[in-house]
Gaussian input, Z-matrix of N, CA and C with variables (Angstrom, degrees):
# hf/3-21g

backbone

0 1
 N
 C     1     B1
 C     2     B2     1     A1
 N     3     B3     2     A2     1     D1
 C     4     B4     3     A3     2     D2
 C     5     B5     4     A4     3     D3
 N     6     B6     5     A5     4     D4
 C     7     B7     6     A6     5     D5
 C     8     B8     7     A7     6     D6
 N     9     B9     8     A8     7     D7
 C    10    B10     9     A9     8     D8
 C    11    B11    10    A10     9     D9
 N    12    B12    11    A11    10    D10
 C    13    B13    12    A12    11    D11
 C    14    B14    13    A13    12    D12
 N    15    B15    14    A14    13    D13
 C    16    B16    15    A15    14    D14
 C    17    B17    16    A16    15    D15
 N    18    B18    17    A17    16    D16
 C    19    B19    18    A18    17    D17
 C    20    B20    19    A19    18    D18
 N    21    B21    20    A20    19    D19
 C    22    B22    21    A21    20    D20
 C    23    B23    22    A22    21    D21
 N    24    B24    23    A23    22    D22
 C    25    B25    24    A24    23    D23
 C    26    B26    25    A25    24    D24
 N    27    B27    26    A26    25    D25
 C    28    B28    27    A27    26    D26
 C    29    B29    28    A28    27    D27
 N    30    B30    29    A29    28    D28
 C    31    B31    30    A30    29    D29
 C    32    B32    31    A31    30    D30
 N    33    B33    32    A32    31    D31
 C    34    B34    33    A33    32    D32
 C    35    B35    34    A34    33    D33
 N    36    B36    35    A35    34    D34
 C    37    B37    36    A36    35    D35
 C    38    B38    37    A37    36    D36
 N    39    B39    38    A38    37    D37
 C    40    B40    39    A39    38    D38
 C    41    B41    40    A40    39    D39
 N    42    B42    41    A41    40    D40
 C    43    B43    42    A42    41    D41
 C    44    B44    43    A43    42    D42
 N    45    B45    44    A44    43    D43
 C    46    B46    45    A45    44    D44
 C    47    B47    46    A46    45    D45
 N    48    B48    47    A47    46    D46
 C    49    B49    48    A48    47    D47
 C    50    B50    49    A49    48    D48
 N    51    B51    50    A50    49    D49
 C    52    B52    51    A51    50    D50
 C    53    B53    52    A52    51    D51
 N    54    B54    53    A53    52    D52
 C    55    B55    54    A54    53    D53
 C    56    B56    55    A55    54    D54
 N    57    B57    56    A56    55    D55
 C    58    B58    57    A57    56    D56
 C    59    B59    58    A58    57    D57
 N    60    B60    59    A59    58    D58
 C    61    B61    60    A60    59    D59
 C    62    B62    61    A61    60    D60
 N    63    B63    62    A62    61    D61
 C    64    B64    63    A63    62    D62
 C    65    B65    64    A64    63    D63
 N    66    B66    65    A65    64    D64
 C    67    B67    66    A66    65    D65
 C    68    B68    67    A67    66    D66
 N    69    B69    68    A68    67    D67
 C    70    B70    69    A69    68    D68
 C    71    B71    70    A70    69    D69
 N    72    B72    71    A71    70    D70
 C    73    B73    72    A72    71    D71
 C    74    B74    73    A73    72    D72
 N    75    B75    74    A74    73    D73
 C    76    B76    75    A75    74    D74
 C    77    B77    76    A76    75    D75
 N    78    B78    77    A77    76    D76
 C    79    B79    78    A78    77    D77
 C    80    B80    79    A79    78    D78
 N    81    B81    80    A80    79    D79
 C    82    B82    81    A81    80    D80
 C    83    B83    82    A82    81    D81
 N    84    B84    83    A83    82    D82
 C    85    B85    84    A84    83    D83
 C    86    B86    85    A85    84    D84
 N    87    B87    86    A86    85    D85
 C    88    B88    87    A87    86    D86
 C    89    B89    88    A88    87    D87
 N    90    B90    89    A89    88    D88
 C    91    B91    90    A90    89    D89
 C    92    B92    91    A91    90    D90
 N    93    B93    92    A92    91    D91
 C    94    B94    93    A93    92    D92
 C    95    B95    94    A94    93    D93
 N    96    B96    95    A95    94    D94
 C    97    B97    96    A96    95    D95
 C    98    B98    97    A97    96    D96
 N    99    B99    98    A98    97    D97
 C   100   B100    99    A99    98    D98
 C   101   B101   100   A100    99    D99
 N   102   B102   101   A101   100   D100
 C   103   B103   102   A102   101   D101
 C   104   B104   103   A103   102   D102
 N   105   B105   104   A104   103   D103
 C   106   B106   105   A105   104   D104
 C   107   B107   106   A106   105   D105
 N   108   B108   107   A107   106   D106
 C   109   B109   108   A108   107   D107
 C   110   B110   109   A109   108   D108
 N   111   B111   110   A110   109   D109
 C   112   B112   111   A111   110   D110
 C   113   B113   112   A112   111   D111
 N   114   B114   113   A113   112   D112
 C   115   B115   114   A114   113   D113
 C   116   B116   115   A115   114   D114
 N   117   B117   116   A116   115   D115
 C   118   B118   117   A117   116   D116
 C   119   B119   118   A118   117   D117
 N   120   B120   119   A119   118   D118
 C   121   B121   120   A120   119   D119
 C   122   B122   121   A121   120   D120
 N   123   B123   122   A122   121   D121
 C   124   B124   123   A123   122   D122
 C   125   B125   124   A124   123   D123
 N   126   B126   125   A125   124   D124
 C   127   B127   126   A126   125   D125
 C   128   B128   127   A127   126   D126
 N   129   B129   128   A128   127   D127
 C   130   B130   129   A129   128   D128
 C   131   B131   130   A130   129   D129
 N   132   B132   131   A131   130   D130
 C   133   B133   132   A132   131   D131
 C   134   B134   133   A133   132   D132
 N   135   B135   134   A134   133   D133
 C   136   B136   135   A135   134   D134
 C   137   B137   136   A136   135   D135
 N   138   B138   137   A137   136   D136
 C   139   B139   138   A138   137   D137
 C   140   B140   139   A139   138   D138
 N   141   B141   140   A140   139   D139
 C   142   B142   141   A141   140   D140
 C   143   B143   142   A142   141   D141
 N   144   B144   143   A143   142   D142
 C   145   B145   144   A144   143   D143
 C   146   B146   145   A145   144   D144
 N   147   B147   146   A146   145   D145
 C   148   B148   147   A147   146   D146
 C   149   B149   148   A148   147   D147
 N   150   B150   149   A149   148   D148
 C   151   B151   150   A150   149   D149
 C   152   B152   151   A151   150   D150
 N   153   B153   152   A152   151   D151
 C   154   B154   153   A153   152   D152
 C   155   B155   154   A154   153   D153
 N   156   B156   155   A155   154   D154
 C   157   B157   156   A156   155   D155
 C   158   B158   157   A157   156   D156
 N   159   B159   158   A158   157   D157
 C   160   B160   159   A159   158   D158
 C   161   B161   160   A160   159   D159
 N   162   B162   161   A161   160   D160
 C   163   B163   162   A162   161   D161
 C   164   B164   163   A163   162   D162
 N   165   B165   164   A164   163   D163
 C   166   B166   165   A165   164   D164
 C   167   B167   166   A166   165   D165
 N   168   B168   167   A167   166   D166
 C   169   B169   168   A168   167   D167
 C   170   B170   169   A169   168   D168
 N   171   B171   170   A170   169   D169
 C   172   B172   171   A171   170   D170
 C   173   B173   172   A172   171   D171
 N   174   B174   173   A173   172   D172
 C   175   B175   174   A174   173   D173
 C   176   B176   175   A175   174   D174
 N   177   B177   176   A176   175   D175
 C   178   B178   177   A177   176   D176
 C   179   B179   178   A178   177   D177
 N   180   B180   179   A179   178   D178
 C   181   B181   180   A180   179   D179
 C   182   B182   181   A181   180   D180
 N   183   B183   182   A182   181   D181
 C   184   B184   183   A183   182   D182
 C   185   B185   184   A184   183   D183
 N   186   B186   185   A185   184   D184
 C   187   B187   186   A186   185   D185
 C   188   B188   187   A187   186   D186
 N   189   B189   188   A188   187   D187
 C   190   B190   189   A189   188   D188
 C   191   B191   190   A190   189   D189
 N   192   B192   191   A191   190   D190
 C   193   B193   192   A192   191   D191
 C   194   B194   193   A193   192   D192
 N   195   B195   194   A194   193   D193
 C   196   B196   195   A195   194   D194
 C   197   B197   196   A196   195   D195
 N   198   B198   197   A197   196   D196
 C   199   B199   198   A198   197   D197
 C   200   B200   199   A199   198   D198
 N   201   B201   200   A200   199   D199
 C   202   B202   201   A201   200   D200
 C   203   B203   202   A202   201   D201
 N   204   B204   203   A203   202   D202
 C   205   B205   204   A204   203   D203
 C   206   B206   205   A205   204   D204
 N   207   B207   206   A206   205   D205
 C   208   B208   207   A207   206   D206
 C   209   B209   208   A208   207   D207
 N   210   B210   209   A209   208   D208
 C   211   B211   210   A210   209   D209
 C   212   B212   211   A211   210   D210
 N   213   B213   212   A212   211   D211
 C   214   B214   213   A213   212   D212
 C   215   B215   214   A214   213   D213
 N   216   B216   215   A215   214   D214
 C   217   B217   216   A216   215   D215
 C   218   B218   217   A217   216   D216
 N   219   B219   218   A218   217   D217
 C   220   B220   219   A219   218   D218
 C   221   B221   220   A220   219   D219
 N   222   B222   221   A221   220   D220
 C   223   B223   222   A222   221   D221
 C   224   B224   223   A223   222   D222
 N   225   B225   224   A224   223   D223
 C   226   B226   225   A225   224   D224
 C   227   B227   226   A226   225   D225
 N   228   B228   227   A227   226   D226
 C   229   B229   228   A228   227   D227
 C   230   B230   229   A229   228   D228
 N   231   B231   230   A230   229   D229
 C   232   B232   231   A231   230   D230
 C   233   B233   232   A232   231   D231
 N   234   B234   233   A233   232   D232
 C   235   B235   234   A234   233   D233
 C   236   B236   235   A235   234   D234
 N   237   B237   236   A236   235   D235
 C   238   B238   237   A237   236   D236
 C   239   B239   238   A238   237   D237
 N   240   B240   239   A239   238   D238
 C   241   B241   240   A240   239   D239
 C   242   B242   241   A241   240   D240
 N   243   B243   242   A242   241   D241
 C   244   B244   243   A243   242   D242
 C   245   B245   244   A244   243   D243
 N   246   B246   245   A245   244   D244
 C   247   B247   246   A246   245   D245
 C   248   B248   247   A247   246   D246
 N   249   B249   248   A248   247   D247
 C   250   B250   249   A249   248   D248
 C   251   B251   250   A250   249   D249
 N   252   B252   251   A251   250   D250
 C   253   B253   252   A252   251   D251
 C   254   B254   253   A253   252   D252
 N   255   B255   254   A254   253   D253
 C   256   B256   255   A255   254   D254
 C   257   B257   256   A256   255   D255

   B1=1.4460
   B2=1.4602
   B3=1.3715
   B4=1.4706
   B5=1.5654
   B6=1.3871
   B7=1.3334
   B8=1.4984
   B9=1.4269
   B10=1.5250
   B11=1.4646
   B12=1.4652
   B13=1.3357
   B14=1.4559
   B15=1.2899
   B16=1.4413
   B17=1.4207
   B18=1.3674
   B19=1.4459
   B20=1.6081
   B21=1.3176
   B22=1.3335
   B23=1.5713
   B24=1.2574
   B25=1.4290
   B26=1.5358
   B27=1.3296
   B28=1.3575
   B29=1.5316
   B30=1.2615
   B31=1.4894
   B32=1.5971
   B33=1.1487
   B34=1.4420
   B35=1.5101
   B36=1.3646
   B37=1.4322
   B38=1.4511
   B39=1.3206
   B40=1.5589
   B41=1.5055
   B42=1.3959
   B43=1.4589
   B44=1.5920
   B45=1.3320
   B46=1.3981
   B47=1.4808
   B48=1.2632
   B49=1.4473
   B50=1.6190
   B51=1.2287
   B52=1.4085
   B53=1.6094
   B54=1.2178
   B55=1.5174
   B56=1.4024
   B57=1.4659
   B58=1.5542
   B59=1.4363
   B60=1.4133
   B61=1.4704
   B62=1.4700
   B63=1.2780
   B64=1.5112
   B65=1.6615
   B66=1.3768
   B67=1.4488
   B68=1.5271
   B69=1.1951
   B70=1.5078
   B71=1.4523
   B72=1.2630
   B73=1.5281
   B74=1.5217
   B75=1.2737
   B76=1.4912
   B77=1.5963
   B78=1.2801
   B79=1.5257
   B80=1.5269
   B81=1.2651
   B82=1.4391
   B83=1.5259
   B84=1.2513
   B85=1.4995
   B86=1.4792
   B87=1.3442
   B88=1.4484
   B89=1.5101
   B90=1.3208
   B91=1.4731
   B92=1.4232
   B93=1.3386
   B94=1.4509
   B95=1.6485
   B96=1.3289
   B97=1.3276
   B98=1.5365
   B99=1.2622
   B100=1.4529
   B101=1.5938
   B102=1.2715
   B103=1.4846
   B104=1.6150
   B105=1.3300
   B106=1.4350
   B107=1.4666
   B108=1.3145
   B109=1.4747
   B110=1.4813
   B111=1.3430
   B112=1.5414
   B113=1.5470
   B114=1.2908
   B115=1.5191
   B116=1.6212
   B117=1.2722
   B118=1.4337
   B119=1.5934
   B120=1.3578
   B121=1.4356
   B122=1.5442
   B123=1.3833
   B124=1.4320
   B125=1.5983
   B126=1.3188
   B127=1.4467
   B128=1.5378
   B129=1.1978
   B130=1.5294
   B131=1.5140
   B132=1.3889
   B133=1.4552
   B134=1.5921
   B135=1.2321
   B136=1.4631
   B137=1.5875
   B138=1.2442
   B139=1.4138
   B140=1.4038
   B141=1.2798
   B142=1.5976
   B143=1.5311
   B144=1.4358
   B145=1.4247
   B146=1.4729
   B147=1.3752
   B148=1.5103
   B149=1.5492
   B150=1.4077
   B151=1.4793
   B152=1.4754
   B153=1.3689
   B154=1.4017
   B155=1.5234
   B156=1.4152
   B157=1.3424
   B158=1.5812
   B159=1.3232
   B160=1.4338
   B161=1.5112
   B162=1.4063
   B163=1.4272
   B164=1.5904
   B165=1.2962
   B166=1.4823
   B167=1.4452
   B168=1.3579
   B169=1.4922
   B170=1.5090
   B171=1.3542
   B172=1.4867
   B173=1.4951
   B174=1.3056
   B175=1.4467
   B176=1.4306
   B177=1.3343
   B178=1.3186
   B179=1.5407
   B180=1.3359
   B181=1.4701
   B182=1.4476
   B183=1.3361
   B184=1.5813
   B185=1.5229
   B186=1.3908
   B187=1.4184
   B188=1.5506
   B189=1.3118
   B190=1.5019
   B191=1.5647
   B192=1.3320
   B193=1.4406
   B194=1.5351
   B195=1.3508
   B196=1.5115
   B197=1.4967
   B198=1.2977
   B199=1.4384
   B200=1.5563
   B201=1.3647
   B202=1.5204
   B203=1.4563
   B204=1.3483
   B205=1.3814
   B206=1.5680
   B207=1.3359
   B208=1.3744
   B209=1.4643
   B210=1.2974
   B211=1.5688
   B212=1.4938
   B213=1.3988
   B214=1.4909
   B215=1.5132
   B216=1.3851
   B217=1.4436
   B218=1.5473
   B219=1.3137
   B220=1.4392
   B221=1.5046
   B222=1.2917
   B223=1.4728
   B224=1.5882
   B225=1.2348
   B226=1.4829
   B227=1.4960
   B228=1.3764
   B229=1.5033
   B230=1.5253
   B231=1.2672
   B232=1.5047
   B233=1.6248
   B234=1.4188
   B235=1.3693
   B236=1.5826
   B237=1.3206
   B238=1.6601
   B239=1.3746
   B240=1.4026
   B241=1.4699
   B242=1.5889
   B243=1.3358
   B244=1.4565
   B245=1.4747
   B246=1.2349
   B247=1.4462
   B248=1.5246
   B249=1.3379
   B250=1.5167
   B251=1.3747
   B252=1.2873
   B253=1.3757
   B254=1.3929
   B255=1.3058
   B256=1.4679
   B257=1.5972
   A1=106.64
   A2=117.97
   A3=118.68
   A4=105.70
   A5=110.44
   A6=121.57
   A7=111.75
   A8=115.72
   A9=116.02
   A10=103.54
   A11=111.79
   A12=125.57
   A13=116.61
   A14=124.40
   A15=128.10
   A16=106.56
   A17=115.69
   A18=123.15
   A19=106.94
   A20=116.90
   A21=118.98
   A22=116.17
   A23=118.89
   A24=120.39
   A25=114.39
   A26=115.12
   A27=130.98
   A28=105.91
   A29=121.41
   A30=130.30
   A31=116.13
   A32=120.21
   A33=128.26
   A34=106.33
   A35=116.85
   A36=123.11
   A37=113.62
   A38=118.54
   A39=122.22
   A40=107.62
   A41=122.89
   A42=124.72
   A43=107.60
   A44=107.82
   A45=121.79
   A46=107.52
   A47=117.83
   A48=114.82
   A49=111.72
   A50=118.20
   A51=124.41
   A52=109.59
   A53=118.50
   A54=118.90
   A55=115.14
   A56=113.28
   A57=117.81
   A58=108.08
   A59=123.86
   A60=123.44
   A61=114.46
   A62=119.70
   A63=122.20
   A64=102.77
   A65=117.56
   A66=118.55
   A67=112.68
   A68=117.45
   A69=123.67
   A70=109.75
   A71=121.76
   A72=122.93
   A73=110.58
   A74=111.47
   A75=117.73
   A76=109.01
   A77=118.99
   A78=123.64
   A79=109.33
   A80=119.10
   A81=122.18
   A82=114.67
   A83=119.10
   A84=121.09
   A85=113.58
   A86=111.67
   A87=119.61
   A88=111.56
   A89=116.83
   A90=112.78
   A91=115.12
   A92=116.19
   A93=122.50
   A94=113.46
   A95=111.81
   A96=120.32
   A97=114.48
   A98=130.18
   A99=126.18
   A100=114.99
   A101=115.93
   A102=115.33
   A103=111.58
   A104=114.48
   A105=116.85
   A106=108.57
   A107=111.40
   A108=122.38
   A109=108.07
   A110=114.50
   A111=120.59
   A112=106.93
   A113=108.82
   A114=116.56
   A115=110.52
   A116=113.63
   A117=119.58
   A118=102.37
   A119=122.15
   A120=126.87
   A121=110.44
   A122=109.64
   A123=114.50
   A124=113.24
   A125=119.34
   A126=125.34
   A127=112.56
   A128=115.63
   A129=120.46
   A130=106.39
   A131=112.31
   A132=116.79
   A133=110.38
   A134=119.02
   A135=117.34
   A136=107.47
   A137=121.03
   A138=120.03
   A139=113.54
   A140=117.00
   A141=121.02
   A142=104.95
   A143=120.85
   A144=118.95
   A145=113.54
   A146=113.64
   A147=124.48
   A148=108.93
   A149=114.87
   A150=120.27
   A151=111.89
   A152=118.74
   A153=124.27
   A154=116.69
   A155=118.73
   A156=120.55
   A157=110.41
   A158=113.21
   A159=120.78
   A160=115.58
   A161=115.30
   A162=125.93
   A163=112.02
   A164=116.09
   A165=121.48
   A166=111.49
   A167=113.97
   A168=118.88
   A169=107.00
   A170=116.56
   A171=119.36
   A172=125.48
   A173=113.42
   A174=123.67
   A175=125.52
   A176=117.18
   A177=128.21
   A178=112.65
   A179=116.14
   A180=122.03
   A181=114.95
   A182=116.93
   A183=119.11
   A184=98.93
   A185=113.24
   A186=122.72
   A187=111.45
   A188=109.90
   A189=114.82
   A190=108.19
   A191=118.68
   A192=124.57
   A193=106.68
   A194=112.15
   A195=119.17
   A196=103.23
   A197=120.79
   A198=126.76
   A199=107.46
   A200=109.46
   A201=117.97
   A202=113.68
   A203=118.29
   A204=123.74
   A205=107.36
   A206=118.55
   A207=117.67
   A208=112.13
   A209=119.60
   A210=125.86
   A211=101.80
   A212=108.97
   A213=111.27
   A214=103.79
   A215=113.70
   A216=120.56
   A217=109.40
   A218=117.53
   A219=120.73
   A220=110.72
   A221=118.49
   A222=122.17
   A223=107.04
   A224=115.09
   A225=117.19
   A226=107.46
   A227=108.03
   A228=117.59
   A229=113.12
   A230=119.08
   A231=124.25
   A232=105.45
   A233=117.40
   A234=120.26
   A235=113.18
   A236=113.81
   A237=116.75
   A238=112.08
   A239=121.77
   A240=123.02
   A241=110.05
   A242=115.52
   A243=113.39
   A244=114.67
   A245=121.16
   A246=129.15
   A247=112.36
   A248=115.55
   A249=119.04
   A250=117.66
   A251=125.55
   A252=129.69
   A253=111.02
   A254=123.00
   A255=126.70
   A256=109.06
   D1=139.62
   D2=-176.42
   D3=-91.29
   D4=149.25
   D5=178.54
   D6=-118.60
   D7=165.43
   D8=179.98
   D9=-99.55
   D10=143.54
   D11=172.88
   D12=-124.76
   D13=149.39
   D14=166.17
   D15=-114.63
   D16=127.42
   D17=-178.65
   D18=-115.39
   D19=116.64
   D20=175.17
   D21=-120.04
   D22=156.13
   D23=-179.40
   D24=-153.22
   D25=159.38
   D26=-175.18
   D27=-132.02
   D28=93.09
   D29=-167.97
   D30=-96.04
   D31=136.25
   D32=172.12
   D33=-61.24
   D34=120.98
   D35=-175.61
   D36=-64.75
   D37=-15.47
   D38=-177.50
   D39=-87.55
   D40=-13.91
   D41=-176.14
   D42=-77.74
   D43=168.60
   D44=175.15
   D45=-114.87
   D46=121.82
   D47=-169.28
   D48=-127.06
   D49=24.22
   D50=171.56
   D51=-54.40
   D52=-46.27
   D53=177.92
   D54=-58.61
   D55=-39.79
   D56=-179.23
   D57=-66.46
   D58=-46.25
   D59=171.03
   D60=-53.11
   D61=-45.48
   D62=-175.59
   D63=-63.22
   D64=-49.83
   D65=-177.53
   D66=-57.42
   D67=-46.73
   D68=171.45
   D69=-48.46
   D70=-55.74
   D71=177.62
   D72=-57.59
   D73=-48.68
   D74=-177.54
   D75=-53.90
   D76=-41.72
   D77=176.87
   D78=-68.54
   D79=-15.99
   D80=-176.24
   D81=97.51
   D82=9.06
   D83=174.88
   D84=-75.37
   D85=150.55
   D86=178.21
   D87=-127.69
   D88=139.94
   D89=179.78
   D90=-71.57
   D91=143.49
   D92=-178.64
   D93=-118.37
   D94=-35.09
   D95=175.40
   D96=-137.57
   D97=161.11
   D98=-176.31
   D99=-40.01
   D100=-40.30
   D101=-178.40
   D102=-127.09
   D103=29.40
   D104=176.80
   D105=-139.04
   D106=147.58
   D107=178.98
   D108=-128.54
   D109=153.77
   D110=173.92
   D111=-118.15
   D112=144.33
   D113=-175.86
   D114=-142.78
   D115=140.60
   D116=175.12
   D117=-111.01
   D118=119.43
   D119=-172.98
   D120=-153.66
   D121=150.87
   D122=170.95
   D123=-86.65
   D124=-8.70
   D125=172.00
   D126=-59.70
   D127=166.41
   D128=173.07
   D129=-98.62
   D130=161.84
   D131=178.53
   D132=-57.62
   D133=-38.65
   D134=-177.33
   D135=-69.77
   D136=-36.45
   D137=177.38
   D138=-64.56
   D139=-39.99
   D140=179.42
   D141=-66.99
   D142=-44.70
   D143=-178.56
   D144=-57.21
   D145=-47.73
   D146=-175.16
   D147=-59.56
   D148=-37.38
   D149=175.81
   D150=-66.22
   D151=-51.21
   D152=-173.75
   D153=-71.89
   D154=-26.61
   D155=-172.63
   D156=-71.57
   D157=-15.15
   D158=175.65
   D159=-66.53
   D160=-18.14
   D161=-172.66
   D162=-107.39
   D163=9.05
   D164=-177.75
   D165=-131.08
   D166=162.69
   D167=-177.61
   D168=-81.66
   D169=152.98
   D170=176.18
   D171=-52.78
   D172=-27.39
   D173=165.28
   D174=-78.23
   D175=-11.40
   D176=174.98
   D177=-70.93
   D178=151.09
   D179=177.68
   D180=-111.48
   D181=138.04
   D182=-171.07
   D183=-140.29
   D184=137.74
   D185=173.37
   D186=-136.01
   D187=122.12
   D188=-179.66
   D189=-117.58
   D190=115.79
   D191=-174.93
   D192=-120.78
   D193=133.86
   D194=172.04
   D195=-80.21
   D196=132.88
   D197=-177.84
   D198=-103.67
   D199=118.47
   D200=175.84
   D201=-78.59
   D202=-37.11
   D203=-175.81
   D204=-144.37
   D205=142.40
   D206=-176.88
   D207=-147.48
   D208=149.60
   D209=173.58
   D210=-144.13
   D211=136.26
   D212=-172.45
   D213=-145.17
   D214=155.30
   D215=177.00
   D216=-136.07
   D217=130.18
   D218=176.01
   D219=58.04
   D220=42.35
   D221=169.59
   D222=-103.20
   D223=161.36
   D224=173.95
   D225=-72.86
   D226=128.40
   D227=179.63
   D228=60.85
   D229=47.85
   D230=-173.43
   D231=-56.05
   D232=-49.64
   D233=-171.71
   D234=-62.44
   D235=-37.40
   D236=175.97
   D237=-57.73
   D238=-41.44
   D239=-174.64
   D240=-84.58
   D241=-28.02
   D242=174.67
   D243=-71.86
   D244=-31.36
   D245=173.21
   D246=-61.56
   D247=-35.83
   D248=-171.60
   D249=87.93
   D250=-131.06
   D251=179.12
   D252=-52.76
   D253=135.71
   D254=-179.38
   D255=-112.43

């Protein structure tokens, strides 16, 4: 069963993050706010974090949270993420 995740980050401005953005999209994530993405996945939060940390610098921050309940307004694909598993 797919679960909802919020992925947030604080990236080093000197880094190049095109590969991170590509990987997020490959996983099926969609941007919701400037530094936050939403994802429906059967992976665990730790599996997602381990995957994504390969695309960031050691000093960057990354937070992957499984979302139990969610309410949103004016995000990309609001309905998809409010429904949960697709």
